[in-house]
VOGU-362739 format. One line per field, with one value per residue (C-alpha): residue in three letters; x, z, y. Coordinates in steps of 0.1 Angstrom, whole numbers. Example, Ala and Ser with C-alpha at 12.3 -4.5 7.8 and 13.67 -1.06 7.14 Angstrom:
2
aa c(ALA;SER)
xx c(123;137)
zz c(78;71)
yy c(-45;-11)
***
This chain:
484
aa c(UNK;UNK;UNK;UNK;UNK;UNK;UNK;UNK;UNK;UNK;UNK;UNK;UNK;UNK;UNK;UNK;UNK;UNK;UNK;UNK;UNK;UNK;UNK;UNK;UNK;UNK;UNK;UNK;UNK;UNK;UNK;UNK;UNK;UNK;UNK;UNK;UNK;UNK;UNK;UNK;UNK;UNK;UNK;UNK;UNK;UNK;UNK;UNK;UNK;UNK;UNK;UNK;UNK;UNK;UNK;UNK;UNK;UNK;UNK;UNK;UNK;UNK;UNK;UNK;UNK;UNK;UNK;UNK;UNK;UNK;UNK;UNK;UNK;UNK;UNK;UNK;UNK;UNK;UNK;UNK;UNK;UNK;UNK;UNK;UNK;UNK;UNK;UNK;UNK;UNK;UNK;UNK;UNK;UNK;UNK;UNK;UNK;UNK;UNK;UNK;UNK;UNK;UNK;UNK;UNK;UNK;UNK;UNK;UNK;UNK;UNK;UNK;UNK;UNK;UNK;UNK;UNK;UNK;UNK;UNK;UNK;UNK;UNK;UNK;UNK;UNK;UNK;UNK;UNK;UNK;UNK;UNK;UNK;UNK;UNK;UNK;UNK;UNK;UNK;UNK;UNK;UNK;UNK;UNK;UNK;UNK;UNK;UNK;UNK;UNK;UNK;UNK;UNK;UNK;UNK;UNK;UNK;UNK;UNK;UNK;UNK;UNK;UNK;UNK;UNK;UNK;UNK;UNK;UNK;UNK;UNK;UNK;UNK;UNK;UNK;UNK;UNK;UNK;UNK;UNK;UNK;UNK;UNK;UNK;UNK;UNK;UNK;UNK;UNK;UNK;UNK;UNK;UNK;UNK;UNK;UNK;UNK;UNK;UNK;UNK;UNK;UNK;UNK;UNK;UNK;UNK;UNK;UNK;UNK;UNK;UNK;UNK;UNK;UNK;UNK;UNK;UNK;UNK;UNK;UNK;UNK;UNK;UNK;UNK;UNK;UNK;UNK;UNK;UNK;UNK;UNK;UNK;UNK;UNK;UNK;UNK;UNK;UNK;UNK;UNK;UNK;UNK;UNK;UNK;UNK;UNK;UNK;UNK;UNK;UNK;UNK;UNK;UNK;UNK;UNK;UNK;UNK;UNK;UNK;UNK;UNK;UNK;UNK;UNK;UNK;UNK;UNK;UNK;UNK;UNK;UNK;UNK;UNK;UNK;UNK;UNK;UNK;UNK;UNK;UNK;UNK;UNK;UNK;UNK;UNK;UNK;UNK;UNK;UNK;UNK;UNK;UNK;UNK;UNK;UNK;UNK;UNK;UNK;UNK;UNK;UNK;UNK;UNK;UNK;UNK;UNK;UNK;UNK;UNK;UNK;UNK;UNK;UNK;UNK;UNK;UNK;UNK;UNK;UNK;UNK;UNK;UNK;UNK;UNK;UNK;UNK;UNK;UNK;UNK;UNK;UNK;UNK;UNK;UNK;UNK;UNK;UNK;UNK;UNK;UNK;UNK;UNK;UNK;UNK;UNK;UNK;UNK;UNK;UNK;UNK;UNK;UNK;UNK;UNK;UNK;UNK;UNK;UNK;UNK;UNK;UNK;UNK;UNK;UNK;UNK;UNK;UNK;UNK;UNK;UNK;UNK;UNK;UNK;UNK;UNK;UNK;UNK;UNK;UNK;UNK;UNK;UNK;UNK;UNK;UNK;UNK;UNK;UNK;UNK;UNK;UNK;UNK;UNK;UNK;UNK;UNK;UNK;UNK;UNK;UNK;UNK;UNK;UNK;UNK;UNK;UNK;UNK;UNK;UNK;UNK;UNK;UNK;UNK;UNK;UNK;UNK;UNK;UNK;UNK;UNK;UNK;UNK;UNK;UNK;UNK;UNK;UNK;UNK;UNK;UNK;UNK;UNK;UNK;UNK;UNK;UNK;UNK;UNK;UNK;UNK;UNK;UNK;UNK;UNK;UNK;UNK;UNK;UNK;UNK;UNK;UNK;UNK;UNK;UNK;UNK;UNK;UNK;UNK;UNK;UNK;UNK;UNK;UNK;UNK;UNK;UNK;UNK;UNK;UNK;UNK;UNK;UNK;UNK;UNK;UNK;UNK;UNK;UNK;UNK;UNK;UNK;UNK;UNK;UNK)
xx c(1083;1050;1039;1043;1023;995;995;990;963;945;943;919;919;908;940;949;921;913;913;894;905;885;905;894;914;947;975;992;963;964;1001;992;967;994;1015;986;980;1017;1018;988;1001;1034;1012;997;964;951;932;894;874;848;837;813;841;865;875;890;876;897;884;913;898;904;893;904;869;834;822;851;837;803;815;835;805;783;806;810;772;775;802;780;753;778;791;755;752;786;795;829;840;868;865;893;892;925;938;933;899;909;935;906;893;857;856;874;848;820;832;835;801;780;799;809;814;847;875;905;910;945;960;985;1014;1003;1003;1036;1021;991;1004;1009;975;957;974;963;927;929;944;923;890;887;887;920;920;955;959;994;998;1036;1057;1083;1107;1092;1096;1116;1115;1077;1063;1039;1014;1015;981;994;1020;1033;1031;1047;1038;1069;1065;1094;1079;1048;1031;1029;1042;1023;991;969;939;914;935;933;964;989;965;960;993;1015;1045;1068;1092;1114;1128;1165;1175;1195;1163;1142;1168;1172;1135;1133;1162;1145;1114;1134;1150;1115;1103;1081;1076;1066;1071;1051;1069;1045;1043;1018;1043;1071;1089;1097;1116;1146;1138;1129;1159;1154;1178;1198;1189;1215;1210;1229;1209;1220;1200;1165;1137;1153;1185;1164;1143;1175;1189;1157;1158;1192;1180;1166;1129;1112;1087;1086;1057;1054;1028;1018;1037;1032;1040;1058;1086;1089;1123;1138;1163;1134;1122;1157;1159;1126;1138;1171;1155;1129;1118;1103;1067;1060;1032;1031;1002;1004;975;963;933;924;933;927;957;934;920;954;966;935;943;979;993;1025;1025;1005;990;1022;1044;1021;1021;1059;1062;1039;1058;1092;1080;1067;1099;1120;1096;1075;1052;1045;1009;994;967;956;933;909;885;854;836;863;847;845;852;836;824;855;878;861;865;902;902;883;908;938;924;917;953;970;946;950;949;928;917;902;875;860;834;847;838;848;872;869;899;912;913;889;862;859;852;816;814;802;788;752;751;734;760;788;772;766;803;814;792;807;843;835;821;853;876;856;861;898;903;886;906;938;929;919;955;967;948;973;1002;1021;1023;1043;1016;1021;995;973;949;917;897;868;835;852;849;878;902;932;938;971;985;1009;1038;1016;991;965;942;945;921;935;930;958;959;959;995;1007;985;998;1019;1003;979;946;926;904;910;906;933;954;952;965;992;1004;1000;1032;1044;1047;1031;1034;998;986;957;927;898;895;869;867;884;903;916;915;936;955;988;1016;1042;1046;1079;1098;1092;1112;1117;1099;1105;1085)
zz c(787;804;802;764;762;783;762;731;747;764;736;708;675;695;715;750;773;805;842;872;909;940;972;1007;1039;1049;1031;1027;1006;987;978;969;944;930;924;908;885;877;868;846;828;822;805;782;800;806;836;830;841;858;864;835;810;823;809;842;876;907;943;967;1000;1037;1067;1096;1108;1101;1083;1058;1051;1045;1022;1002;997;988;960;949;944;922;902;899;883;858;850;843;819;803;806;790;821;840;878;904;942;961;994;1030;1028;1006;1033;1056;1046;1055;1032;1004;1005;1007;975;957;968;966;938;913;886;902;878;900;937;952;984;993;988;953;939;921;903;889;852;855;871;846;817;830;832;796;781;799;803;838;871;889;927;941;977;991;1029;1029;1042;1014;1013;998;960;949;917;911;891;908;892;918;926;937;921;954;978;973;995;1003;1021;1044;1061;1061;1085;1122;1151;1179;1178;1196;1207;1186;1154;1122;1106;1115;1099;1067;1062;1078;1100;1099;1070;1064;1031;1030;1036;1003;983;1004;1002;964;960;981;962;929;942;953;918;903;922;949;979;1004;1011;1036;1050;1055;1076;1099;1126;1112;1145;1143;1109;1109;1143;1130;1111;1080;1059;1035;1051;1043;1073;1105;1137;1150;1124;1136;1124;1139;1119;1087;1093;1096;1064;1046;1060;1046;1010;1009;1005;1017;1040;1055;1071;1086;1101;1120;1152;1181;1215;1226;1200;1200;1212;1225;1197;1172;1189;1188;1150;1145;1165;1145;1111;1103;1071;1093;1102;1135;1140;1156;1150;1181;1186;1222;1218;1255;1285;1310;1320;1325;1290;1274;1290;1277;1243;1245;1237;1257;1272;1299;1306;1323;1294;1269;1289;1292;1254;1250;1276;1261;1226;1237;1256;1225;1198;1215;1184;1178;1172;1183;1167;1178;1174;1201;1204;1224;1239;1239;1255;1292;1292;1323;1329;1351;1322;1298;1323;1322;1285;1288;1314;1293;1262;1282;1296;1263;1245;1211;1181;1163;1167;1148;1170;1165;1181;1187;1160;1164;1138;1131;1143;1168;1205;1213;1191;1215;1245;1257;1277;1249;1256;1246;1214;1231;1258;1232;1212;1242;1252;1217;1215;1248;1236;1202;1218;1240;1210;1188;1215;1218;1180;1178;1207;1189;1157;1176;1190;1154;1147;1141;1134;1101;1089;1061;1041;1014;987;978;953;953;986;989;995;999;964;955;981;980;1004;1021;1051;1077;1091;1121;1097;1101;1072;1060;1035;1022;997;972;969;933;937;944;916;891;865;870;841;859;890;889;921;904;879;905;926;897;889;925;937;955;961;996;1008;1040;1052;1080;1099;1104;1113;1131;1127;1143;1115;1097;1096;1070;1062;1035;1017;1024;1002;976;980;948;933;949;981;1014;1051;1080)
yy c(738;730;766;766;734;749;780;759;737;765;791;798;817;848;848;836;826;845;838;852;847;854;854;849;854;870;887;853;842;875;867;831;845;868;838;819;848;850;813;816;847;829;803;829;835;871;884;887;917;895;859;863;870;843;809;798;807;800;804;807;797;805;784;805;813;800;831;826;791;806;833;807;784;813;824;788;788;819;801;771;792;806;771;760;790;783;746;753;774;756;759;754;755;759;773;762;745;716;706;698;664;672;702;684;657;682;700;667;655;687;706;680;706;717;707;712;709;716;729;757;733;726;761;757;727;747;746;708;702;725;707;674;686;700;669;642;661;646;663;667;665;668;680;674;671;672;701;704;733;765;768;799;819;817;846;869;893;921;936;970;992;1006;976;942;912;891;857;849;818;798;773;774;752;770;749;774;754;773;777;756;771;743;718;737;754;727;731;761;765;795;809;815;851;853;846;871;899;893;897;928;944;936;953;984;986;983;1013;998;1021;994;957;937;907;879;847;830;840;862;864;827;830;806;792;758;743;722;701;723;756;783;806;797;793;827;846;855;878;909;902;897;928;949;935;943;978;983;976;1011;1002;1034;1016;981;964;929;906;886;886;863;879;847;852;890;901;934;932;934;965;979;973;990;1020;1022;1023;1049;1030;1003;1010;1026;1001;966;942;921;896;894;871;874;895;866;845;815;818;824;791;773;788;775;810;807;842;859;893;905;896;912;945;943;942;972;992;984;991;1026;1033;1026;1039;1067;1072;1035;1024;991;969;935;905;895;865;869;839;812;781;785;822;837;873;877;865;890;918;911;915;948;962;952;968;1000;999;994;1018;1000;1023;996;960;931;916;882;860;825;800;763;749;712;692;718;710;738;724;694;716;714;746;769;803;811;831;861;862;861;888;911;908;914;946;959;953;969;1000;1003;998;1023;1049;1042;1043;1077;1090;1078;1096;1128;1129;1133;1165;1193;1168;1164;1128;1112;1094;1068;1075;1045;1061;1080;1080;1056;1074;1108;1125;1148;1134;1111;1082;1073;1055;1067;1047;1040;1024;1052;1059;1095;1111;1143;1171;1180;1218;1232;1244;1208;1194;1219;1201;1167;1173;1167;1178;1147;1127;1093;1102;1119;1087;1067;1092;1095;1059;1050;1086;1101;1133;1154;1158;1180;1163;1185;1162;1128;1101;1067;1048;1075;1110;1138;1168;1187;1178;1203;1188;1160;1142;1134;1100;1073;1094;1088;1087;1074)
***
């Protein structure tokens, strides 16, 4: 076995060597890093507490926006300094950036100390690539540009005890004019439902409270046929989501959804199954039909609002979050006003807002009509102020309500409180009264967070802030039990 060979080649008298992974980007990259870690641990390596104590450092990169590029290269500079201090440190770069030839060449030219460069397609080959580097002592640069079927059965070192990330498809065929994903992740490929459902059932048996189904566009699962696919054409994401709900996992999340592919049947499935989150992340990008057409988004303002109205009719307590790009090339003040008005009309519970940044190789990067930075920033600030108000109003409406909260651990920056998340994806900081903590062996919030991670609590909301709420737990549900 190649794993055993690596374990022999990459071990010392002190025991197995250690690895450190720094991840940039989305949940898909987070899950890729879990698989990287699983492969390395199958080879006998152990996780290091820090870069300074690792024998192998991996940077898993993202290229979706310009600031992600900058953060990656900034961290690569930190790794460079550590490599100079410890020449024996092995360094690997993977993820989306190596799929872009210009970045691949930049890494080779400006960071020649990098030992391994590989892309998302090559993650299953990490043991083979690492072994080659160890045996030859030479750099290994292997970035596949094929779109082979997804490899099943890879080990994953899950980062959270309560939430498991489950990839159902990867790649994208939408080719939005600003987006680099089809060029870095390739064309759409879907996993077979048998493999997905087997993984979810294993997670349920292992005691996980939540799964998050992942894909660049989960709604298009099984829409693009491939040779050897087991699922018939009639099966779509709504069918798959219902099958996942029937496994008994207490809470199910999914992202990301493209409005062009979201069906009423999907909303019906969500309404039928209370263990599916009462939350829909539905990227808008712009409220202007003219800009949406330039973006190649394949829906318009009317269709987006139709989805929102239908979702609220079927699921009255549903929450909406979105992505919006400010300053797409050629965006006028009138276009931006359309975005502001749609955001106000939908009243998003939360939103991720971005200033447009050109991605090399995308059609939008060739457009000459760029907005001045000060205009883009001013529009961004106006939209941010609006969304901050809407988010705070959304949280205020929760005061006095009782929410079923999945406990994630101790609250950040709120000493003595625990942190959880509702089915509507709202962050809830809450106190655990002594009568509920009795029998748990501690009243320390950090230890309680570790003890209760993955449990559900009924929390009465008493205070609202812009980004979170706070309250008091009324009941701790038995382990393995939870409702939305």
